[in-house]
N, C-alpha and C positions, 0 to 999 in steps of 0.2 A: 524566552522558552523559560515555563518551570520543571525545574528538576529534582527527584524525589527520590530516595530512597525508600524501599520496600517496606522498612520495619517501621517510618513515617507517613505511611500512607493515608490512614486512616482520620491520622491529626490534620494531613492536608488537604482532606474531600473537600472542607468550607472552605477553607482560602482558594481551595482551585472554582468550587460553585461561586463564588463571590466575582472572581475576576471574570468567568464566562458571561455573565450577563450581559459586557458590555463586546462581546466577539460574536462571528455568524456561526462559529462549530467551535467544539473543542476536538483538538488530537491528541489520541496518547501513543506513545509510541515506548517499545523496550524489548529487549532480546526474548526468546522463547523459557516460556516459566517465570516471567520475571514479576506476576500476578499482570497484568495490565487488563487483561480481560475483564478481570475480577473490576479492578478498579474502575472501569469503563461503566460497570453493569451498576455499579453502587453508586456514580454518579448520575448517571440516565434516573434509576429509581429516584434519588432526592430532587433531578430538575426536571422529572418529566420528559426526558428527551429518550431519543432510538438512537440504534447502535447503528455503523455502517462497516462492516468491515474492510482492510486493507491489507489481505492475505492471499496471496496469488494461490495457495493451494486449498485453500480454505473453500472455494469457489466449487469443490467438487463435490459431488454429492458419496455418502459412503466414505470408507478411510478414517474416520472420527478422530480416533485415537493416533493415528501416526501423522496426523495433518494440525494435534493439538486445538482443535475447536473447543474443547470446555465447555459442550455446550449448555452444562448445569449452571456455569455462573450466569449464564442470563435468567437467571430468575432469582431474586432476592427477598428475602422474608415472605415466600410465598406468591410474588407479582413476578409476572412474564416478561423480561425488558424485550421490547420489538429491535430486532435486528435486521438488517439487509444485508445481501452479497454473500451470502453462505448458501452454501446447496444448491447453487444455480444455474450447474451444467453437470452433465453426465462423464464420468471419468474417460481420457482419451478425448476429447472435443480440446480444438486447440482453443486459447484464451490467453489473449495477452494484454499487452497497456492498453494499446486504442480501443481494446474492446469494455477495457475495465472502468476508463475515466469515461466511457458514454455510459456504461451504465450507472457508476458513481452519480453523476451527473443527473440523469435522471431519478434516482433515490433522494438525493438531495435538494432538488427542485420540490420532489412530493413531501418532503419532511417539512423544507422552510412554509411549501404554501398551507399545512396547515399549523403554523404557527406553534410548529414545535422546533428545539437544537437538535441536530444531529452532533454526535460523537465519534468520530474516523478512530478507525482501531485497528493497530496492526505492527507490526508484520513486517509487511514488504516494503523496503526503503522507496524504491522508482516509483512505487505505483501512491506512494503520500504526496513524495517528492512532485509526482504527473498534477495533483488535485491541488497543492496546496503554491507551486510556482506557475500552476496554467500552461502547463502546455500545450503548444499547438499539436496536434497529431494526424496525421493519413493512414488508412489501412495498404499497409505496405506488402506486393504480391511476391511472392517468391520467384527465385533469381535461380534456373537452373543450371546456365552457368556458369556463375558467377560462386553458386556452391560446390562446383566440380572442379575449379580453380582451386578451391582454398580448402578442401579435403584432408588432403595430405598434409595440412599445414598445420606446427605447433600451437599448441594455446600462447604460447610466450612470444610467436612470428604473427599470431592474429593478435593479439591485444598490442602488438604494437602498429599493425598497419589499424587497429580501432583507433588511436590515439591519435593518427595523424587525420584520419577521416575527422574526428572530432573538432581536433584543429581549425581544418578547414570550414566546416558546416557551422564552427563557434556553437554546439553543441554542447550542453550539461548533461544529457542522457545517458546510458550505460555507466554506472560507474563501475568497479573495480570485481565488488564483491555481486554483481548483477549479472557477470560474464565470467562464471567458474566454472566452467565448459567449454569445448570447441565448440559443440553446437548451438549453444549461446554467443559462443565470440562470433560465430558465421551468421547466425540471424542479426545481430548488433550491426557488426558489418553491411549488410543487405541491407539493413534499413537506411544508414550512414550513406552508404553509397547512391540509394534511391531517391532520399532526400538533397542529396551533393547536385543530382542531375536532373531532379524535375522537381517544377513548383512546389511546395508542401498546398496540400487543399484543406485550410484550417478551418476547424473545427475552434468554434467561440468557448471559450471557457477560461474566464478570466480568474487569477489568483484570487484565493478566499481566506481573507482575515480568520486568523484561527489561535485561539490558545492552548499551543502547544505543551504537552506536559513527557517529561523524559522519566521512565522508570528506570531506575538503577537495583540491582540486585547483587549480591555476593556470591562469587561463583560456585563456591560450595553451597550453599543454597540451592542455588541451581540443580548442581548435582542431586540433593535433597528428594527436591520435587522432581 
């Protein structure tokens, strides 16, 4: 993984571009307001690449400011950089990891089939991990009985249950930051319970070899942005 400070970004674009020539994809990740979208767009302009978003909020149309889409960043020196998986759903539509992985693969295969380099940029850690590590996922239906059983439990109790289920499943999904509310924790337990009791209907998603660039930025600089 190539790690760079925000202020070092310009000097590092050339280095990243050179390393990326031997990879099937570039992945740029970092916190909100770290400048990762701007970096991705400038690299895309240099490499004639296309950007695939990995942000769970930016799939929804509208709400541009609240979700930090930074759509103006996708124009570099008057050239519009093609991007994917932004503004693809109406607000209120249920969009999950399984669907993202499917949509990503469709975009990735389309981009690669045209001889173009994809740049994955985000955002949402679980989305990026599912792509890079090649999670085998299946659509998991809601379990009303289980949800009823869990609805009165605290986040701490739900988290403890999830940890135990993950051990049984040998699962690497659902990190702490991805289950920061009772609703998310219950859904994670629902998924892990389903995968424990039923065979997973796998969708072929091999891990993708990627240059990974982590963008770091000083906390005070983030506040100013």
